[in-house]
N, CA, C, O and the ligand as a Tripos MOL2 file, in Angstrom:
@<TRIPOS>MOLECULE
protein
  289   287    73     0     0
PROTEIN
NO_CHARGES

@<TRIPOS>ATOM
      1 N          23.3420   -2.7170   20.5040 N.3       1 MET1
      2 CA         23.1250   -3.2950   19.1970 C.3       1 MET1
      3 C          21.7350   -3.9330   19.0850 C.2       1 MET1
      4 O          21.0100   -3.6980   18.1180 O.2       1 MET1
      5 N          21.3870   -4.7230   20.0620 N.am      2 ARG2
      6 CA         20.0340   -5.3240   20.0020 C.3       2 ARG2
      7 C          18.9880   -4.3250   19.9800 C.2       2 ARG2
      8 O          18.0280   -4.4440   19.2180 O.2       2 ARG2
      9 N          19.1210   -3.3070   20.8020 N.am      3 MET3
     10 CA         18.1570   -2.3130   20.8810 C.3       3 MET3
     11 C          17.9460   -1.6070   19.5400 C.2       3 MET3
     12 O          16.8230   -1.4150   19.0740 O.2       3 MET3
     13 N          19.0890   -1.2290   18.9390 N.am      4 ALA4
     14 CA         19.0450   -0.6030   17.6760 C.3       4 ALA4
     15 C          18.3010   -1.5630   16.6760 C.2       4 ALA4
     16 O          17.5080   -1.1240   15.8440 O.2       4 ALA4
     17 N          18.5790   -2.7990   16.7950 N.am      5 ASP5
     18 CA         17.9700   -3.7200   15.8650 C.3       5 ASP5
     19 C          16.4780   -3.7540   15.9970 C.2       5 ASP5
     20 O          15.7560   -3.8320   15.0030 O.2       5 ASP5
     21 N          15.9970   -3.6930   17.2600 N.am      6 ASP6
     22 CA         14.6100   -3.6930   17.5460 C.3       6 ASP6
     23 C          13.9350   -2.4830   16.9310 C.2       6 ASP6
     24 O          12.8900   -2.5630   16.2860 O.2       6 ASP6
     25 N          14.6240   -1.3070   17.1780 N.am      7 ILE7
     26 CA         14.0670   -0.0690   16.6920 C.3       7 ILE7
     27 C          13.9140   -0.1050   15.1290 C.2       7 ILE7
     28 O          12.9130    0.3230   14.5530 O.2       7 ILE7
     29 N          14.9850   -0.6470   14.5060 N.am      8 ALA8
     30 CA         15.0090   -0.7650   13.1320 C.3       8 ALA8
     31 C          13.8370   -1.6640   12.5750 C.2       8 ALA8
     32 O          13.2570   -1.4180   11.5180 O.2       8 ALA8
     33 N          13.5700   -2.6700   13.3500 N.am      9 ARG9
     34 CA         12.4850   -3.5510   12.9660 C.3       9 ARG9
     35 C          11.1240   -2.8450   13.0680 C.2       9 ARG9
     36 O          10.2890   -2.9390   12.1690 O.2       9 ARG9
     37 N          10.9240   -2.1370   14.1860 N.am     10 ILE10
     38 CA          9.7170   -1.3890   14.3750 C.3      10 ILE10
     39 C           9.4940   -0.3760   13.2640 C.2      10 ILE10
     40 O           8.3860   -0.2190   12.7520 O.2      10 ILE10
     41 N          10.5800    0.3090   12.9030 N.am     11 ALA11
     42 CA         10.5300    1.3120   11.8710 C.3      11 ALA11
     43 C          10.1210    0.6710   10.5960 C.2      11 ALA11
     44 O           9.3260    1.1900    9.8130 O.2      11 ALA11
     45 N          10.7100   -0.5050   10.4160 N.am     12 ASP12
     46 CA         10.4190   -1.2330    9.1790 C.3      12 ASP12
     47 C           8.9830   -1.6030    9.0570 C.2      12 ASP12
     48 O           8.3930   -1.5390    7.9790 O.2      12 ASP12
     49 N           8.3810   -2.0200   10.2470 N.am     13 ARG13
     50 CA          7.0360   -2.4540   10.2510 C.3      13 ARG13
     51 C           6.1720   -1.2580    9.8940 C.2      13 ARG13
     52 O           5.2130   -1.3670    9.1300 O.2      13 ARG13
     53 N           6.5340   -0.1040   10.4680 N.am     14 ARG14
     54 CA          5.6950    1.0610   10.1910 C.3      14 ARG14
     55 C           5.6680    1.4480    8.7250 C.2      14 ARG14
     56 O           4.6600    1.8750    8.1610 O.2      14 ARG14
     57 N           6.8400    1.2700    8.1510 N.am     15 LYS15
     58 CA          6.9980    1.5960    6.7380 C.3      15 LYS15
     59 C           6.0400    0.8020    5.8790 C.2      15 LYS15
     60 O           5.6600    1.2360    4.7920 O.2      15 LYS15
     61 N           5.6570   -0.3470    6.3620 N.am     16 LYS16
     62 CA          4.8390   -1.2350    5.5380 C.3      16 LYS16
     63 C           3.3650   -0.7830    5.4850 C.2      16 LYS16
     64 O           2.5890   -1.2380    4.6440 O.2      16 LYS16
     65 N           3.0060    0.1270    6.4110 N.am     17 VAL17
     66 CA          1.6560    0.6690    6.3630 C.3      17 VAL17
     67 C           1.6010    1.7450    5.3270 C.2      17 VAL17
     68 O           2.0280    2.8800    5.5400 O.2      17 VAL17
     69 N           1.0650    1.3590    4.2010 N.am     18 LYS18
     70 CA          0.9760    2.3180    3.1500 C.3      18 LYS18
     71 C          -0.3520    3.1190    3.1850 C.2      18 LYS18
     72 O          -1.3450    2.7120    3.7890 O.2      18 LYS18
     73 N          -0.3030    4.2440    2.5190 N.am     19 ALA19
     74 CA         -1.5030    4.9680    2.4610 C.3      19 ALA19
     75 C          -2.4510    4.4000    1.4100 C.2      19 ALA19
     76 O          -2.0230    3.9210    0.3600 O.2      19 ALA19
     77 N          -3.7030    4.4590    1.7030 N.am     20 CYS20
     78 CA         -4.6710    4.0540    0.7640 C.3      20 CYS20
     79 C          -4.5640    4.7600   -0.5950 C.2      20 CYS20
     80 O          -4.5690    5.9900   -0.6160 O.2      20 CYS20
     81 N          -4.4700    4.0780   -1.6930 N.am     21 PRO21
     82 CA         -4.2300    4.7650   -2.9830 C.3      21 PRO21
     83 C          -5.4800    5.5070   -3.3720 C.2      21 PRO21
     84 O          -5.4080    6.3340   -4.2820 O.2      21 PRO21
     85 N          -6.5730    5.2880   -2.7830 N.am     22 ILE22
     86 CA         -7.8680    5.9490   -3.1880 C.3      22 ILE22
     87 C          -7.9960    7.1690   -2.3690 C.2      22 ILE22
     88 O          -8.1310    8.2460   -2.9490 O.2      22 ILE22
     89 N          -7.9660    7.1130   -1.0780 N.am     23 CYS23
     90 CA         -8.2440    8.3290   -0.3180 C.3      23 CYS23
     91 C          -7.0360    8.8540    0.4460 C.2      23 CYS23
     92 O          -7.0350    9.9950    0.9070 O.2      23 CYS23
     93 N          -5.9710    7.9890    0.5840 N.am     24 GLY24
     94 CA         -4.7250    8.4500    1.2330 C.3      24 GLY24
     95 C          -4.7540    8.2200    2.7570 C.2      24 GLY24
     96 O          -3.8120    8.6070    3.4490 O.2      24 GLY24
     97 N          -5.8070    7.6040    3.2810 N.am     25 LYS25
     98 CA         -5.7320    7.1680    4.6390 C.3      25 LYS25
     99 C          -4.8550    5.9720    4.7840 C.2      25 LYS25
    100 O          -4.5630    5.2520    3.8300 O.2      25 LYS25
    101 N          -4.4400    5.7810    6.0120 N.am     26 PRO26
    102 CA         -3.5440    4.5530    6.2600 C.3      26 PRO26
    103 C          -4.3900    3.3010    5.8870 C.2      26 PRO26
    104 O          -5.5550    3.1700    6.2640 O.2      26 PRO26
    105 N          -3.7630    2.4330    5.1580 N.am     27 SER27
    106 CA         -4.3810    1.2260    4.7860 C.3      27 SER27
    107 C          -4.6590    0.3150    5.9770 C.2      27 SER27
    108 O          -3.9100    0.2940    6.9530 O.2      27 SER27
    109 N          -5.7890   -0.4620    5.8710 N.am     28 ALA28
    110 CA         -6.1050   -1.3470    6.8630 C.3      28 ALA28
    111 C          -5.6200   -2.7400    6.4820 C.2      28 ALA28
    112 O          -5.7440   -3.1430    5.3250 O.2      28 ALA28
    113 N          -5.0890   -3.4550    7.4110 N.am     29 GLU29
    114 CA         -4.5040   -4.7470    7.0610 C.3      29 GLU29
    115 C          -5.5580   -5.6510    6.3440 C.2      29 GLU29
    116 O          -5.2400   -6.4150    5.4330 O.2      29 GLU29
    117 N          -6.7740   -5.5210    6.7910 N.am     30 ARG30
    118 CA         -7.7840   -6.3910    6.1790 C.3      30 ARG30
    119 C          -8.0630   -6.0000    4.7130 C.2      30 ARG30
    120 O          -8.4770   -6.8370    3.9130 O.2      30 ARG30
    121 N          -7.8470   -4.8090    4.3980 N.am     31 TYR31
    122 CA         -8.2200   -4.3870    3.0290 C.3      31 TYR31
    123 C          -7.0830   -3.8930    2.2390 C.2      31 TYR31
    124 O          -7.2580   -3.2130    1.2280 O.2      31 TYR31
    125 N          -5.8740   -4.2330    2.6970 N.am     32 ARG32
    126 CA         -4.7160   -3.7930    1.9520 C.3      32 ARG32
    127 C          -4.8650   -3.9830    0.4670 C.2      32 ARG32
    128 O          -5.4260   -4.9790    0.0100 O.2      32 ARG32
    129 N          -4.3640   -3.0330   -0.2830 N.am     33 PRO33
    130 CA         -3.6870   -1.8410    0.2110 C.3      33 PRO33
    131 C          -4.6480   -0.6900    0.4780 C.2      33 PRO33
    132 O          -4.2550    0.4700    0.6050 O.2      33 PRO33
    133 N          -5.8580   -1.0410    0.5520 N.am     34 PHE34
    134 CA         -6.8930    0.0910    0.8080 C.3      34 PHE34
    135 C          -7.2320    0.1820    2.3060 C.2      34 PHE34
    136 O          -6.9030   -0.6600    3.1410 O.2      34 PHE34
    137 N          -7.9060    1.2680    2.5360 N.am     35 CYS35
    138 CA         -8.2450    1.5020    4.0150 C.3      35 CYS35
    139 C          -9.5780    0.8870    4.3710 C.2      35 CYS35
    140 O          -9.9330    0.7800    5.5450 O.2      35 CYS35
    141 N         -10.2960    0.4930    3.3750 N.am     36 SER36
    142 CA        -11.6540   -0.0380    3.6860 C.3      36 SER36
    143 C         -12.1870   -0.7950    2.4190 C.2      36 SER36
    144 O         -11.6000   -0.7300    1.3380 O.2      36 SER36
    145 N         -13.2860   -1.4850    2.6090 N.am     37 ALA37
    146 CA        -13.8770   -2.2030    1.5470 C.3      37 ALA37
    147 C         -14.3620   -1.1950    0.5610 C.2      37 ALA37
    148 O         -14.3790   -1.4830   -0.6350 O.2      37 ALA37
    149 N         -14.7380   -0.0890    0.9700 N.am     38 ARG38
    150 CA        -15.2350    0.9150    0.0290 C.3      38 ARG38
    151 C         -14.2450    1.3590   -1.0370 C.2      38 ARG38
    152 O         -14.4940    1.4380   -2.2400 O.2      38 ARG38
    153 N         -13.0640    1.6450   -0.4250 N.am     39 CYS39
    154 CA        -11.9980    2.0890   -1.3480 C.3      39 CYS39
    155 C         -11.4860    0.9730   -2.3130 C.2      39 CYS39
    156 O         -11.0680    1.2080   -3.4470 O.2      39 CYS39
    157 N         -11.5590   -0.2320   -1.7620 N.am     40 ALA40
    158 CA        -11.2280   -1.4420   -2.5300 C.3      40 ALA40
    159 C         -12.2290   -1.5030   -3.7360 C.2      40 ALA40
    160 O         -11.9050   -1.7630   -4.8950 O.2      40 ALA40
    161 N         -13.4450   -1.2340   -3.3070 N.am     41 ASP41
    162 CA        -14.4910   -1.2820   -4.3410 C.3      41 ASP41
    163 C         -14.3470   -0.2520   -5.4350 C.2      41 ASP41
    164 O         -14.6170   -0.5130   -6.6070 O.2      41 ASP41
    165 N         -13.9200    0.9120   -5.0290 N.am     42 VAL42
    166 CA        -13.7750    2.0600   -5.9390 C.3      42 VAL42
    167 C         -12.6360    1.6330   -6.9360 C.2      42 VAL42
    168 O         -12.6940    1.9040   -8.1350 O.2      42 VAL42
    169 N         -11.6990    1.0150   -6.4110 N.am     43 ASP43
    170 CA        -10.5130    0.5390   -7.1970 C.3      43 ASP43
    171 C         -10.9540   -0.5070   -8.2460 C.2      43 ASP43
    172 O         -10.6010   -0.4700   -9.4250 O.2      43 ASP43
    173 N         -11.7250   -1.4030   -7.7240 N.am     44 LEU44
    174 CA        -12.2110   -2.4970   -8.5760 C.3      44 LEU44
    175 C         -13.0840   -1.9220   -9.6360 C.2      44 LEU44
    176 O         -13.0360   -2.4030  -10.7680 O.2      44 LEU44
    177 N         -13.9060   -0.8960   -9.3460 N.am     45 ASN45
    178 CA        -14.7750   -0.3480  -10.3710 C.3      45 ASN45
    179 C         -13.9260    0.3220  -11.4000 C.2      45 ASN45
    180 O         -14.2740    0.3090  -12.5810 O.2      45 ASN45
    181 N         -12.8620    0.8890  -11.0180 N.am     46 ARG46
    182 CA        -12.0190    1.5380  -12.0290 C.3      46 ARG46
    183 C         -11.4020    0.4870  -12.9410 C.2      46 ARG46
    184 O         -11.2390    0.7290  -14.1370 O.2      46 ARG46
    185 N         -11.0750   -0.6130  -12.4260 N.am     47 TRP47
    186 CA        -10.5230   -1.7140  -13.2580 C.3      47 TRP47
    187 C         -11.6030   -2.1010  -14.2630 C.2      47 TRP47
    188 O         -11.3910   -2.1490  -15.4750 O.2      47 TRP47
    189 N         -12.7810   -2.3770  -13.6820 N.am     48 LEU48
    190 CA        -13.8740   -2.8610  -14.5340 C.3      48 LEU48
    191 C         -14.2290   -1.8570  -15.5940 C.2      48 LEU48
    192 O         -14.6160   -2.2140  -16.7060 O.2      48 LEU48
    193 N         -14.0880   -0.5320  -15.2240 N.am     49 GLY49
    194 CA        -14.4920    0.4580  -16.2180 C.3      49 GLY49
    195 C         -13.4240    0.6920  -17.2890 C.2      49 GLY49
    196 O         -13.6370    1.4450  -18.2390 O.2      49 GLY49
    197 N         -12.2950    0.0480  -17.1240 N.am     50 GLY50
    198 CA        -11.2480    0.1340  -18.1050 C.3      50 GLY50
    199 C         -10.5720    1.4600  -18.1270 C.2      50 GLY50
    200 O          -9.7960    1.7620  -19.0340 O.2      50 GLY50
    201 N         -10.8560    2.2510  -17.1430 N.am     51 VAL51
    202 CA        -10.1760    3.5730  -17.0580 C.3      51 VAL51
    203 C          -9.1060    3.6430  -16.0270 C.2      51 VAL51
    204 O          -8.5840    4.7140  -15.7170 O.2      51 VAL51
    205 N          -8.7800    2.5030  -15.4970 N.am     52 TYR52
    206 CA         -7.8450    2.4900  -14.4230 C.3      52 TYR52
    207 C          -6.5080    2.9050  -14.9420 C.2      52 TYR52
    208 O          -6.0260    2.3990  -15.9560 O.2      52 TYR52
    209 N          -5.9070    3.8380  -14.2340 N.am     53 ALA53
    210 CA         -4.5620    4.2180  -14.5100 C.3      53 ALA53
    211 C          -3.7860    4.2360  -13.2240 C.2      53 ALA53
    212 O          -4.2170    4.8470  -12.2460 O.2      53 ALA53
    213 N          -2.6820    3.5970  -13.2070 N.am     54 ILE54
    214 CA         -1.8670    3.5670  -11.9490 C.3      54 ILE54
    215 C          -1.0870    4.9270  -11.9450 C.2      54 ILE54
    216 O          -0.1110    5.1330  -12.6660 O.2      54 ILE54
    217 N          -1.5860    5.7900  -11.1070 N.am     55 PRO55
    218 CA         -0.9710    7.1300  -11.1700 C.3      55 PRO55
    219 C           0.4300    7.1500  -10.6760 C.2      55 PRO55
    220 O           0.7260    6.7940   -9.5350 O.2      55 PRO55
    221 N           1.3170    7.5890  -11.5890 N.am     56 GLY56
    222 CA          2.7080    7.7910  -11.2650 C.3      56 GLY56
    223 C           3.3940    6.5750  -10.7830 C.2      56 GLY56
    224 O           4.3140    6.6930   -9.9730 O.2      56 GLY56
    225 N           3.0280    5.4330  -11.2100 N.am     57 ARG57
    226 CA          3.6710    4.2500  -10.7580 C.3      57 ARG57
    227 C           5.0570    4.2140  -11.0800 C.2      57 ARG57
    228 O           5.8660    3.7470  -10.2790 O.2      57 ARG57
    229 N           5.4120    4.6900  -12.2360 N.am     58 GLU58
    230 CA          6.7570    4.6530  -12.8020 C.3      58 GLU58
    231 C           7.5750    5.8000  -12.1370 C.2      58 GLU58
    232 O           8.8030    5.7560  -12.0610 O.2      58 GLU58
    233 N           6.8610    6.7780  -11.6830 N.am     59 ASP59
    234 CA          7.5920    7.9420  -11.0430 C.3      59 ASP59
    235 C           7.8920    7.6830   -9.5850 C.2      59 ASP59
    236 O           8.7960    8.2690   -8.9890 O.2      59 ASP59
    237 N           7.0900    6.7690   -9.0270 N.am     60 GLU60
    238 CA          7.2300    6.5490   -7.5810 C.3      60 GLU60
    239 C           8.6220    6.1530   -7.2190 C.2      60 GLU60
    240 O           9.3280    5.5200   -8.0040 O.2      60 GLU60
    241 N           9.0190    6.5220   -6.0360 N.am     61 GLU61
    242 CA         10.2810    6.1150   -5.6520 C.3      61 GLU61
    243 C          10.4150    4.5950   -5.6710 C.2      61 GLU61
    244 O           9.5790    3.8400   -5.1770 O.2      61 GLU61
    245 N          11.5300    4.2120   -6.2790 N.am     62 PRO62
    246 CA         11.7300    2.6910   -6.3440 C.3      62 PRO62
    247 C          11.9280    2.1190   -4.9510 C.2      62 PRO62
    248 O          12.8130    2.5030   -4.1860 O.2      62 PRO62
    249 N          11.0020    1.1350   -4.6680 N.am     63 SER63
    250 CA         11.1620    0.5190   -3.3640 C.3      63 SER63
    251 C          11.5930   -0.8950   -3.5270 C.2      63 SER63
    252 O          10.7630   -1.7680   -3.7790 O.2      63 SER63
    253 N          12.8770   -1.1580   -3.3920 N.am     64 ALA64
    254 CA         13.4100   -2.4330   -3.6180 C.3      64 ALA64
    255 C          12.8570   -3.4760   -2.7260 C.2      64 ALA64
    256 O          12.7030   -3.2690   -1.5230 O.2      64 ALA64
    257 N          12.5610   -4.5790   -3.2920 N.am     65 GLY65
    258 CA         12.0670   -5.8010   -2.5500 C.3      65 GLY65
    259 C          10.6310   -5.6030   -2.0740 C.2      65 GLY65
    260 O          10.1880   -6.2610   -1.1330 O.2      65 GLY65
    261 N           9.8870   -4.6740   -2.7410 N.am     66 GLU66
    262 CA          8.5120   -4.5440   -2.3230 C.3      66 GLU66
    263 C           7.7410   -4.2030   -3.5430 C.2      66 GLU66
    264 O           7.9030   -3.1050   -4.0770 O.2      66 GLU66
    265 N           6.8770   -5.1140   -4.0330 N.am     67 ASP67
    266 CA          6.1510   -4.8900   -5.2110 C.3      67 ASP67
    267 C           4.6640   -4.9310   -4.9000 C.2      67 ASP67
    268 O           3.8320   -4.6750   -5.7710 O.2      67 ASP67
    269 N           4.3500   -5.2400   -3.7140 N.am     68 GLY68
    270 CA          2.9750   -5.2780   -3.2270 C.3      68 GLY68
    271 C           2.0310   -6.1680   -4.0650 C.2      68 GLY68
    272 O           0.8540   -5.8570   -4.2470 O.2      68 GLY68
    273 N           2.5710   -7.2470   -4.5500 N.am     69 GLU69
    274 CA          1.7760   -8.1010   -5.4430 C.3      69 GLU69
    275 C           1.4360   -9.3920   -4.6100 C.2      69 GLU69
    276 O           1.0070  -10.3850   -5.1990 O.2      69 GLU69
    277 N           1.6070   -9.3920   -3.3590 N.am     70 ASP70
    278 CA          1.3470  -10.5860   -2.6370 C.3      70 ASP70
    279 C           0.0030  -10.6460   -1.8760 C.2      70 ASP70
    280 O          -0.2670  -11.5330   -1.0660 O.2      70 ASP70
    281 N          -0.8190   -9.6180   -2.2090 N.am     71 GLY71
    282 CA         -2.0580   -9.5300   -1.5440 C.3      71 GLY71
    283 C          -3.1050  -10.5510   -1.9850 C.2      71 GLY71
    284 O          -2.8450  -11.2330   -2.9760 O.2      71 GLY71
    285 N          -4.2120  -10.7130   -1.3750 N.am     72 ALA72
    286 CA         -5.2940  -11.5340   -1.7270 C.3      72 ALA72
    287 C          -4.8130  -12.9990   -1.8190 C.2      72 ALA72
    288 O          -5.6060  -13.8920   -2.1170 O.2      72 ALA72
    289 ZN         -9.2670    4.6740    1.3660 Zn       73 ZN73
@<TRIPOS>BOND
     1     1     2 1
     2     2     3 1
     3     3     4 2
     4     3     5 am
     5     5     6 1
     6     6     7 1
     7     7     8 2
     8     7     9 am
     9     9    10 1
    10    10    11 1
    11    11    12 2
    12    11    13 am
    13    13    14 1
    14    14    15 1
    15    15    16 2
    16    15    17 am
    17    17    18 1
    18    18    19 1
    19    19    20 2
    20    19    21 am
    21    21    22 1
    22    22    23 1
    23    23    24 2
    24    23    25 am
    25    25    26 1
    26    26    27 1
    27    27    28 2
    28    27    29 am
    29    29    30 1
    30    30    31 1
    31    31    32 2
    32    31    33 am
    33    33    34 1
    34    34    35 1
    35    35    36 2
    36    35    37 am
    37    37    38 1
    38    38    39 1
    39    39    40 2
    40    39    41 am
    41    41    42 1
    42    42    43 1
    43    43    44 2
    44    43    45 am
    45    45    46 1
    46    46    47 1
    47    47    48 2
    48    47    49 am
    49    49    50 1
    50    50    51 1
    51    51    52 2
    52    51    53 am
    53    53    54 1
    54    54    55 1
    55    55    56 2
    56    55    57 am
    57    57    58 1
    58    58    59 1
    59    59    60 2
    60    59    61 am
    61    61    62 1
    62    62    63 1
    63    63    64 2
    64    63    65 am
    65    65    66 1
    66    66    67 1
    67    67    68 2
    68    67    69 am
    69    69    70 1
    70    70    71 1
    71    71    72 2
    72    71    73 am
    73    73    74 1
    74    74    75 1
    75    75    76 2
    76    75    77 am
    77    77    78 1
    78    78    79 1
    79    79    80 2
    80    79    81 am
    81    81    82 1
    82    82    83 1
    83    83    84 2
    84    83    85 am
    85    85    86 1
    86    86    87 1
    87    87    88 2
    88    87    89 am
    89    89    90 1
    90    90    91 1
    91    91    92 2
    92    91    93 am
    93    93    94 1
    94    94    95 1
    95    95    96 2
    96    95    97 am
    97    97    98 1
    98    98    99 1
    99    99   100 2
   100    99   101 am
   101   101   102 1
   102   102   103 1
   103   103   104 2
   104   103   105 am
   105   105   106 1
   106   106   107 1
   107   107   108 2
   108   107   109 am
   109   109   110 1
   110   110   111 1
   111   111   112 2
   112   111   113 am
   113   113   114 1
   114   114   115 1
   115   115   116 2
   116   115   117 am
   117   117   118 1
   118   118   119 1
   119   119   120 2
   120   119   121 am
   121   121   122 1
   122   122   123 1
   123   123   124 2
   124   123   125 am
   125   125   126 1
   126   126   127 1
   127   127   128 2
   128   127   129 am
   129   129   130 1
   130   130   131 1
   131   131   132 2
   132   131   133 am
   133   133   134 1
   134   134   135 1
   135   135   136 2
   136   135   137 am
   137   137   138 1
   138   138   139 1
   139   139   140 2
   140   139   141 am
   141   141   142 1
   142   142   143 1
   143   143   144 2
   144   143   145 am
   145   145   146 1
   146   146   147 1
   147   147   148 2
   148   147   149 am
   149   149   150 1
   150   150   151 1
   151   151   152 2
   152   151   153 am
   153   153   154 1
   154   154   155 1
   155   155   156 2
   156   155   157 am
   157   157   158 1
   158   158   159 1
   159   159   160 2
   160   159   161 am
   161   161   162 1
   162   162   163 1
   163   163   164 2
   164   163   165 am
   165   165   166 1
   166   166   167 1
   167   167   168 2
   168   167   169 am
   169   169   170 1
   170   170   171 1
   171   171   172 2
   172   171   173 am
   173   173   174 1
   174   174   175 1
   175   175   176 2
   176   175   177 am
   177   177   178 1
   178   178   179 1
   179   179   180 2
   180   179   181 am
   181   181   182 1
   182   182   183 1
   183   183   184 2
   184   183   185 am
   185   185   186 1
   186   186   187 1
   187   187   188 2
   188   187   189 am
   189   189   190 1
   190   190   191 1
   191   191   192 2
   192   191   193 am
   193   193   194 1
   194   194   195 1
   195   195   196 2
   196   195   197 am
   197   197   198 1
   198   198   199 1
   199   199   200 2
   200   199   201 am
   201   201   202 1
   202   202   203 1
   203   203   204 2
   204   203   205 am
   205   205   206 1
   206   206   207 1
   207   207   208 2
   208   207   209 am
   209   209   210 1
   210   210   211 1
   211   211   212 2
   212   211   213 am
   213   213   214 1
   214   214   215 1
   215   215   216 2
   216   215   217 am
   217   217   218 1
   218   218   219 1
   219   219   220 2
   220   219   221 am
   221   221   222 1
   222   222   223 1
   223   223   224 2
   224   223   225 am
   225   225   226 1
   226   226   227 1
   227   227   228 2
   228   227   229 am
   229   229   230 1
   230   230   231 1
   231   231   232 2
   232   231   233 am
   233   233   234 1
   234   234   235 1
   235   235   236 2
   236   235   237 am
   237   237   238 1
   238   238   239 1
   239   239   240 2
   240   239   241 am
   241   241   242 1
   242   242   243 1
   243   243   244 2
   244   243   245 am
   245   245   246 1
   246   246   247 1
   247   247   248 2
   248   247   249 am
   249   249   250 1
   250   250   251 1
   251   251   252 2
   252   251   253 am
   253   253   254 1
   254   254   255 1
   255   255   256 2
   256   255   257 am
   257   257   258 1
   258   258   259 1
   259   259   260 2
   260   259   261 am
   261   261   262 1
   262   262   263 1
   263   263   264 2
   264   263   265 am
   265   265   266 1
   266   266   267 1
   267   267   268 2
   268   267   269 am
   269   269   270 1
   270   270   271 1
   271   271   272 2
   272   271   273 am
   273   273   274 1
   274   274   275 1
   275   275   276 2
   276   275   277 am
   277   277   278 1
   278   278   279 1
   279   279   280 2
   280   279   281 am
   281   281   282 1
   282   282   283 1
   283   283   284 2
   284   283   285 am
   285   285   286 1
   286   286   287 1
   287   287   288 2
@<TRIPOS>SUBSTRUCTURE
     1 MET1         2 RESIDUE 1 A MET
     2 ARG2         6 RESIDUE 1 A ARG
     3 MET3        10 RESIDUE 1 A MET
     4 ALA4        14 RESIDUE 1 A ALA
     5 ASP5        18 RESIDUE 1 A ASP
     6 ASP6        22 RESIDUE 1 A ASP
     7 ILE7        26 RESIDUE 1 A ILE
     8 ALA8        30 RESIDUE 1 A ALA
     9 ARG9        34 RESIDUE 1 A ARG
    10 ILE10       38 RESIDUE 1 A ILE
    11 ALA11       42 RESIDUE 1 A ALA
    12 ASP12       46 RESIDUE 1 A ASP
    13 ARG13       50 RESIDUE 1 A ARG
    14 ARG14       54 RESIDUE 1 A ARG
    15 LYS15       58 RESIDUE 1 A LYS
    16 LYS16       62 RESIDUE 1 A LYS
    17 VAL17       66 RESIDUE 1 A VAL
    18 LYS18       70 RESIDUE 1 A LYS
    19 ALA19       74 RESIDUE 1 A ALA
    20 CYS20       78 RESIDUE 1 A CYS
    21 PRO21       82 RESIDUE 1 A PRO
    22 ILE22       86 RESIDUE 1 A ILE
    23 CYS23       90 RESIDUE 1 A CYS
    24 GLY24       94 RESIDUE 1 A GLY
    25 LYS25       98 RESIDUE 1 A LYS
    26 PRO26      102 RESIDUE 1 A PRO
    27 SER27      106 RESIDUE 1 A SER
    28 ALA28      110 RESIDUE 1 A ALA
    29 GLU29      114 RESIDUE 1 A GLU
    30 ARG30      118 RESIDUE 1 A ARG
    31 TYR31      122 RESIDUE 1 A TYR
    32 ARG32      126 RESIDUE 1 A ARG
    33 PRO33      130 RESIDUE 1 A PRO
    34 PHE34      134 RESIDUE 1 A PHE
    35 CYS35      138 RESIDUE 1 A CYS
    36 SER36      142 RESIDUE 1 A SER
    37 ALA37      146 RESIDUE 1 A ALA
    38 ARG38      150 RESIDUE 1 A ARG
    39 CYS39      154 RESIDUE 1 A CYS
    40 ALA40      158 RESIDUE 1 A ALA
    41 ASP41      162 RESIDUE 1 A ASP
    42 VAL42      166 RESIDUE 1 A VAL
    43 ASP43      170 RESIDUE 1 A ASP
    44 LEU44      174 RESIDUE 1 A LEU
    45 ASN45      178 RESIDUE 1 A ASN
    46 ARG46      182 RESIDUE 1 A ARG
    47 TRP47      186 RESIDUE 1 A TRP
    48 LEU48      190 RESIDUE 1 A LEU
    49 GLY49      194 RESIDUE 1 A GLY
    50 GLY50      198 RESIDUE 1 A GLY
    51 VAL51      202 RESIDUE 1 A VAL
    52 TYR52      206 RESIDUE 1 A TYR
    53 ALA53      210 RESIDUE 1 A ALA
    54 ILE54      214 RESIDUE 1 A ILE
    55 PRO55      218 RESIDUE 1 A PRO
    56 GLY56      222 RESIDUE 1 A GLY
    57 ARG57      226 RESIDUE 1 A ARG
    58 GLU58      230 RESIDUE 1 A GLU
    59 ASP59      234 RESIDUE 1 A ASP
    60 GLU60      238 RESIDUE 1 A GLU
    61 GLU61      242 RESIDUE 1 A GLU
    62 PRO62      246 RESIDUE 1 A PRO
    63 SER63      250 RESIDUE 1 A SER
    64 ALA64      254 RESIDUE 1 A ALA
    65 GLY65      258 RESIDUE 1 A GLY
    66 GLU66      262 RESIDUE 1 A GLU
    67 ASP67      266 RESIDUE 1 A ASP
    68 GLY68      270 RESIDUE 1 A GLY
    69 GLU69      274 RESIDUE 1 A GLU
    70 ASP70      278 RESIDUE 1 A ASP
    71 GLY71      282 RESIDUE 1 A GLY
    72 ALA72      286 RESIDUE 1 A ALA
    73 ZN73       289 GROUP 0 **** ****
């Protein structure tokens, strides 16, 4: 039982590593949800440019209990 619990926890932790929305590489903890400052910058520029569109956000698989709004 315990062992299974640990495995589940590890799997859960891995699930939290999302791909960078800009280039698709695994995101770095420091720059979440991006993989680097560069990709974060690209994203910021999109926002500033007013052309930012969240691709397929509504179509994405619904992830309960995770909205990724707790960054920064
Ligand atoms: Zn990236």
